[in-house]
C-alpha positions as CSV (number, residue, x, y, z in Angstrom):
1,M,0.0,0.0,0.0
2,I,1.1,3.5,-0.8
3,C,-0.1,6.9,0.5
4,R,-2.6,8.5,-1.8
5,N,-1.0,11.9,-1.3
6,H,2.6,10.8,-1.1
7,V,3.2,8.0,-3.7
8,D,6.8,7.6,-2.5
9,V,5.7,6.6,1.1
10,S,4.7,3.0,1.7
11,E,5.7,2.5,5.4
12,G,3.2,3.2,8.1
13,V,0.4,3.5,5.6
14,R,-3.1,2.8,7.0
15,R,-6.6,3.1,5.6
16,C,-9.0,5.9,6.6
17,S,-11.8,4.5,8.7
18,R,-14.4,6.3,6.8
19,C,-13.5,6.3,3.1
20,G,-11.0,3.3,3.2
21,A,-8.3,5.1,1.1
22,S,-4.7,4.5,2.1
23,F,-2.7,7.3,3.7
24,C,0.6,7.8,5.6
25,S,0.7,8.9,9.2
26,D,1.3,12.5,8.1
27,C,-2.0,12.5,6.3
28,L,-4.2,10.9,9.0
29,V,-5.6,12.2,12.3
30,T,-6.9,9.9,15.1
31,I,-10.4,10.5,16.4
32,Q,-11.7,8.1,19.0
33,D,-8.8,5.7,18.3
34,R,-9.6,5.5,14.6
35,P,-7.6,7.1,11.7
36,Y,-9.2,9.6,9.4
37,C,-8.0,11.4,6.3
38,A,-8.3,15.2,6.0
39,T,-11.5,15.0,3.9
40,C,-13.2,12.6,6.3
41,K,-11.9,14.3,9.4
42,T,-14.4,17.2,9.1
43,Q,-17.4,14.9,8.6
44,Q,-16.3,12.7,11.5
45,L,-15.9,15.7,13.8
46,L,-19.4,16.9,12.8
47,D,-20.8,13.5,13.6
48,V,-19.1,13.4,17.0
49,R,-20.4,16.8,17.9
50,S,-23.9,16.0,16.8
51,G,-23.9,12.7,18.6
52,V,-24.2,10.5,15.6
53,D,-22.4,7.2,16.1
54,R,-20.8,6.0,12.9
55,T,-18.4,3.7,14.6
56,R,-21.1,0.9,14.3
57,P,-21.1,-0.2,10.7
58,L,-24.2,-0.1,8.6
59,Y,-24.5,-3.7,7.5
60,S,-25.6,-4.2,4.0
61,N,-29.1,-5.6,3.2
62,F,-29.8,-8.8,1.5
63,W,-31.0,-7.3,-1.8
64,K,-27.8,-5.2,-2.2
65,R,-25.7,-8.3,-1.6
66,L,-27.7,-10.3,-4.1
67,A,-27.4,-7.7,-6.8
68,A,-23.7,-7.5,-6.2
69,Y,-23.4,-11.3,-6.4
70,L,-25.4,-11.3,-9.7
71,I,-23.0,-8.7,-11.2
72,D,-20.0,-10.7,-10.1
73,Y,-21.6,-13.8,-11.6
74,V,-22.0,-12.2,-15.0
75,V,-18.3,-11.1,-14.9
76,L,-17.2,-14.7,-14.0
77,M,-19.4,-16.2,-16.7
78,I,-17.8,-14.0,-19.3
79,A,-14.3,-15.0,-18.2
80,T,-15.3,-18.7,-18.0
81,W,-16.8,-18.8,-21.4
82,A,-13.8,-17.0,-22.8
83,V,-11.9,-20.2,-21.9
84,I,-14.6,-22.8,-22.6
85,L,-15.4,-21.6,-26.2
86,P,-11.8,-22.0,-27.5
87,V,-11.8,-25.5,-26.0
88,M,-15.0,-26.3,-27.7
89,F,-13.7,-25.2,-31.0
90,M,-10.4,-27.2,-30.5
91,T,-12.4,-30.4,-29.8
92,G,-14.8,-29.8,-32.6
93,F,-17.7,-29.7,-30.2
94,S,-17.9,-33.5,-30.4
95,G,-17.1,-34.3,-26.7
96,F,-19.5,-31.6,-25.5
97,F,-22.6,-33.0,-27.1
98,G,-22.0,-36.7,-26.9
99,T,-21.5,-37.1,-30.6
100,G,-17.9,-38.4,-30.4
101,E,-15.1,-39.7,-28.2
102,P,-14.6,-37.3,-25.2
103,S,-11.4,-35.3,-25.5
104,P,-8.9,-34.9,-22.6
105,W,-9.2,-31.2,-23.4
106,L,-12.7,-31.3,-21.9
107,L,-11.0,-31.4,-18.5
108,L,-9.9,-27.8,-19.1
109,V,-13.6,-26.8,-18.9
110,Y,-13.7,-27.6,-15.2
111,V,-10.6,-25.6,-14.3
112,P,-12.1,-22.1,-14.9
113,S,-15.3,-23.2,-13.2
114,F,-13.5,-23.8,-9.9
115,A,-10.5,-21.6,-10.2
116,F,-11.9,-18.3,-11.5
117,P,-14.4,-17.7,-8.6
118,I,-11.6,-18.0,-6.0
119,L,-9.1,-16.0,-8.1
120,Y,-11.5,-13.3,-8.9
121,E,-12.8,-12.8,-5.4
122,G,-9.5,-13.3,-3.6
123,I,-7.6,-10.8,-5.8
124,M,-10.4,-8.2,-5.9
125,L,-11.1,-8.3,-2.2
126,G,-7.5,-8.3,-1.3
127,T,-6.4,-5.5,-3.6
128,R,-9.5,-3.4,-4.1
129,N,-10.3,-2.5,-0.5
130,G,-12.8,-5.3,0.1
131,Q,-14.7,-4.8,-3.1
132,T,-15.4,-6.8,-6.3
133,F,-17.0,-5.1,-9.3
134,G,-20.4,-6.0,-8.0
135,K,-19.8,-4.6,-4.6
136,L,-18.2,-1.5,-6.1
137,A,-21.4,-0.9,-8.2
138,L,-23.6,-1.4,-5.2
139,Q,-21.4,0.7,-2.8
140,I,-20.8,-2.1,-0.3
141,R,-17.5,-3.5,1.1
142,V,-16.2,-6.5,2.9
143,V,-14.5,-5.6,6.2
144,R,-13.3,-7.3,9.4
145,A,-15.7,-7.7,12.3
146,D,-14.3,-4.5,13.9
147,G,-14.9,-2.5,10.6
148,S,-11.2,-2.3,9.6
149,P,-10.0,-3.4,6.1
150,I,-9.7,-7.2,5.6
151,S,-6.3,-8.9,5.2
152,K,-5.3,-10.7,2.0
153,G,-5.5,-14.0,4.0
154,Q,-9.1,-13.2,4.9
155,A,-9.9,-12.3,1.3
156,W,-8.6,-15.7,0.0
157,G,-10.2,-17.6,2.8
158,R,-13.5,-16.0,2.2
159,A,-13.3,-16.7,-1.5
160,A,-12.5,-20.4,-0.9
161,M,-15.3,-20.8,1.6
162,R,-17.8,-19.2,-0.8
163,L,-16.8,-21.8,-3.4
164,V,-17.1,-24.7,-0.9
165,L,-20.5,-23.5,0.3
166,G,-21.7,-22.6,-3.2
167,C,-23.6,-25.8,-3.5
168,L,-25.3,-25.1,-0.1
169,V,-26.1,-21.5,-0.9
170,I,-29.4,-21.6,1.0
171,I,-27.8,-23.0,4.1
172,D,-24.9,-20.5,3.7
173,Y,-27.3,-17.6,4.0
174,I,-29.6,-18.8,6.8
175,P,-27.5,-17.1,9.5
176,Y,-27.9,-13.8,7.7
177,F,-31.5,-13.6,8.7
178,F,-30.9,-14.4,12.4
179,T,-27.7,-12.5,13.3
180,D,-27.5,-8.8,14.3
181,E,-24.5,-8.3,12.0
182,K,-26.1,-10.1,9.0
183,T,-23.4,-12.7,8.7
184,T,-23.4,-15.6,6.4
185,L,-21.5,-18.9,7.1
186,H,-18.6,-17.8,4.8
187,D,-18.5,-14.4,6.7
188,M,-18.4,-16.3,10.0
189,V,-15.5,-18.5,8.9
190,A,-13.5,-15.6,7.5
191,N,-14.5,-13.2,10.4
192,T,-15.8,-10.7,7.9
193,R,-18.8,-8.4,7.5
194,V,-20.4,-6.7,4.5
195,V,-21.2,-3.1,5.1
196,D,-22.5,-0.1,3.2
197,I,-20.1,2.6,2.2
198,L,-21.1,5.8,3.9
């Protein structure tokens, strides 16, 4: 991570608790034990003075999460079919429709189906401040339970758990409707939460 204002500074860089952008210690101020950038500092001070408590995250609702998931699903399908179609052409479509001897190339079809979801979510969440394209479009973000940015390990662990629990999607989301922090099973395992961006 590098400071947004000082691109030559990478040590001691932290994320603003409000906007999530990365800044060095010279660009951050601490209010109630949380770092804030110059832009967010003013809003946070106004909130503190008016008694508004923004330290408790606003957990994202089910419909926003579903819409973000559907956008990510479309992105993944485009990437997956970009691999599958060339394989289909190379095998002459015969192994796909049961009209000929199955080709060993058909095994390549399964690789993107399992690898792309983990790669996509792990890379995006770990490098894009807890957001995939779907979450970016819906203005939601994956954070730690305390509201701080997730680690790369949490991003990859969450992505792997989503794939494992993908076949049990209804069971995965049952806790969402019964927990105060609206956590799914994969959130519980990775110790993450999905919040609205204020």
